[in-house]
C-alpha positions in Angstrom: 0.2 0.1 0.0 1.4 3.4 -1.0 2.6 5.8 1.5 -0.7 8.2 0.4 -3.8 5.5 1.0 -4.1 7.5 3.8 -5.9 10.1 2.0 -7.6 8.1 -0.3 -9.5 5.2 1.8 -10.5 8.4 3.9 -9.5 6.3 7.4 -7.2 8.7 9.8 -3.6 7.8 10.4 -2.3 7.5 13.7 0.9 9.9 13.1 0.7 12.0 9.5 2.6 10.9 6.8 6.2 12.4 7.0 5.8 14.4 3.3 2.5 16.5 4.6 3.7 19.6 5.1 3.6 20.8 8.6 2.2 24.3 8.0 -0.4 24.9 4.4 -1.0 28.8 3.7 -4.3 28.9 1.8 -5.3 32.7 -0.3 -8.9 32.0 -0.5 -9.8 33.7 -4.5 -12.9 33.3 -6.7 -15.5 34.2 -4.4 -16.9 37.4 -6.3 -16.5 35.4 -9.4 -18.4 32.4 -7.7 -21.4 34.5 -7.3 -20.8 36.9 -10.0 -21.4 33.8 -13.1 -24.8 32.8 -10.5 -25.7 36.2 -11.4 -26.0 36.6 -7.5 -24.4 39.4 -5.2 -20.2 38.9 -4.0 -21.4 38.0 -0.3 -23.4 35.5 -1.5 -19.8 33.6 -3.2 -18.0 34.7 0.3 -21.0 33.0 2.0 -20.3 29.5 0.0 -16.6 29.7 0.5 -17.3 29.3 4.3 -18.1 26.1 3.9 -14.7 25.6 2.1 -13.4 26.9 5.3 -14.9 23.4 7.2 -14.3 21.6 4.9 -10.3 22.9 4.5 -9.8 22.7 8.3 -12.2 19.6 9.6 -9.9 17.8 6.4 -6.3 18.8 7.4 -7.5 18.0 11.7 -7.5 14.6 9.8 -4.6 14.7 8.0 -2.4 15.3 10.5 -1.8 19.3 9.1 -0.6 21.4 12.9 -0.9 25.3 11.2 -3.4 26.0 8.3 -3.5 30.1 7.8 -5.9 31.4 5.9 -5.9 34.8 4.1 -9.4 35.8 5.3 -8.8 39.6 4.8 -6.5 41.7 3.5 -5.1 45.6 4.5 -5.7 46.4 0.7 -9.6 45.1 1.6 -10.7 48.2 3.6 -10.7 49.8 0.2 -14.0 47.9 -1.3 -17.1 49.5 -1.2 -18.6 49.6 2.3 -21.3 47.6 2.2 -19.0 44.9 0.7 -16.7 45.4 4.3 -19.2 45.9 6.3 -20.9 42.1 4.5 -17.9 40.8 4.8 -17.0 41.3 8.8 -20.7 40.5 9.4 -19.4 37.5 8.2 -16.6 36.6 10.2 -18.2 37.1 13.3 -21.6 34.7 12.1 -18.1 32.3 11.4 -16.4 32.7 14.1 -19.1 32.8 16.2 -21.1 29.2 14.5 -17.7 27.5 14.4 -16.6 28.0 18.1 -17.8 24.1 18.5 -16.3 22.7 15.3 -12.2 24.2 17.2 -12.7 23.4 20.7 -14.7 20.0 19.2 -11.3 18.9 17.4 -8.3 20.2 20.0 -8.3 23.3 17.0 -6.6 26.3 18.9 -7.3 29.6 16.6 -5.3 32.4 16.6 -5.1 35.2 14.0 -2.5 38.0 12.7 -2.7 41.3 11.1 -4.1 44.4 12.7 -6.5 44.1 14.5 -7.4 47.4 15.7 -9.2 48.2 12.4 -11.7 45.8 13.9 -15.4 47.0 14.8 -14.8 46.1 18.9 -18.1 43.5 18.3 -15.9 41.8 15.7 -13.2 41.8 17.6 -14.7 40.8 21.0 -15.7 38.0 19.3 -12.7 36.7 17.8 -10.1 37.4 21.4 -13.0 35.8 22.6 -13.0 32.7 20.3 -8.9 32.3 20.4 -9.2 32.7 24.8 -11.5 29.7 24.5 -9.6 27.8 22.1 -6.2 28.3 23.6 -4.6 26.1 25.6 -5.9 23.3 22.8 -2.3 21.6 20.3 -3.8 19.2 18.0 -3.4 22.2 14.8 -3.3 26.2 14.2 -5.8 27.4 12.8 -4.7 31.0 11.8 -6.5 33.7 9.8 -5.0 36.3 8.5 -7.1 39.5 8.5 -7.1 42.8 8.3 -3.5 41.6 7.2 -0.5 43.0 4.6 2.8 41.0 4.1 5.1 44.4 4.1 2.9 46.1 6.6 4.3 42.9 8.8 7.7 43.8 7.7 7.4 47.1 8.2 5.3 46.6 12.2 9.2 43.7 12.9 11.0 46.7 11.5 10.2 49.1 13.9 9.9 47.3 17.2 13.1 45.5 16.5 14.1 49.3 16.1 12.6 49.9 19.4 14.4 47.1 21.3 17.5 48.5 19.5 17.0 52.2 21.4 15.3 50.6 24.5 19.0 49.1 24.7 17.7 45.6 24.2 19.2 44.7 20.6 22.4 46.0 19.3 23.0 46.2 15.3 25.4 42.5 15.0 23.0 40.6 17.0 19.9 41.6 13.7 19.6 37.9 11.7 17.7 36.1 9.3 16.5 34.2 12.9 16.5 36.9 15.0 14.2 39.3 13.0 11.8 36.6 12.0 11.3 36.9 15.8 9.4 40.2 15.5 7.2 39.0 13.2 3.3 38.4 14.0 3.6 34.3 15.3 7.2 33.8 14.9 6.3 30.6 16.5 4.8 29.8 13.5 7.3 28.2 11.4 7.2 29.1 7.7 4.9 27.5 5.4 5.8 24.5 3.5 2.6 24.4 0.8 0.5 27.7 -0.5 -2.6 27.5 -2.0 -4.2 30.1 -4.7 -7.5 29.4 -6.1 -9.3 31.0 -9.2 -6.2 29.9 -11.0 -4.5 33.5 -9.8 -0.3 33.3 -10.1 0.7 35.7 -7.1 1.0 35.7 -3.9 -0.7 40.3 -3.2 0.9 40.9 -0.8 0.1 37.0 2.1 3.6 36.6 4.1 6.1 38.0 1.5 8.6 37.2 4.1 7.7 33.1 5.6 7.2 32.2 1.5 10.5 32.4 0.8 10.8 28.6 0.0 7.3 27.5 -0.4 6.6 25.5 -2.6 3.3 27.3 -4.3 0.3 25.2 -6.0 -2.4 27.2 -8.2 -5.6 26.1 -8.4 -8.3 26.0 -10.6 -10.9 26.0 -9.1 -12.9 29.1 -8.0 -13.1 29.1 -3.5 -16.5 28.5 -3.1 -16.1 25.3 -5.0 -12.6 23.6 -3.3 -13.3 20.9 -1.5 -11.6 18.3 -0.3 -11.1 16.7 -3.9 -9.3 19.1 -5.0 -7.3 19.9 -1.1 -6.0 16.4 -1.9 -4.9 17.0 -5.7 -2.9 19.6 -4.2 -0.9 17.6 -1.9 -0.3 15.5 -4.1 1.2 18.3 -6.5 3.4 19.5 -3.2 4.5 15.8 -2.5 6.1 15.2 -6.1 8.2 18.7 -6.0 12.0 18.3 -5.0 12.4 20.9 -1.9 15.5 22.4 -2.5 16.7 25.6 -0.4 20.0 26.5 -3.2 21.4 22.9 -3.2 21.8 21.2 -6.5 19.7 17.6 -7.0 23.4 15.7 -6.7 23.6 17.5 -2.9 20.1 17.2 -1.5 21.2 13.2 -2.9 24.4 12.9 -0.7 22.5 13.4 2.8 19.3 11.1 1.5 
């Protein structure tokens, strides 16, 4: 039986396969086009996309993916029409309220990264309460990138680092890639091994710019509301077929195997 039989069979393994990415990040794209193709309001596409979120979260938990990061709302998304932004925030609040039981039952810790100060008080309170309720869980981390921008994360990290330098807590000689990474929003979360972008778009849209340096990118032609477990498995199979070199030659990699 092949190593990926646990994916095909639908049975949960006692431990995740060695090739399975520890951290999967997803840019969930295509909600608006999905709705437009059905002559529906854009918000209906976002509502339909919530079902895909649940399916992927459950499958990641079942397979043993340790971290799942979803690009939920970008800093640029604040520029969208006010009624759409308001609708998205209401959907986010409803999602947090409706999915909390799923997170609790499956030992999933909810986390968030981004400029959360821009959220409305009620949405931020709902988010904080959900994170607090799941804080002790350790089976899987579900990270929501909300009001998030990769460039802003780097700027914020540089600002905090400079504050420590001004306070005498850090010297220029002590700055390394590792030390800089310690100032990012969630420094304990490893960089994604796999980034999935749906709806056949080939860009990373200011998402996790520092962390994606050596991430494998898989583009799915499927619009996010139609993205399900089968397409997720196809993306995982694509990832498994990659040879991750990290700047080394194929001969060097074979020598250490």
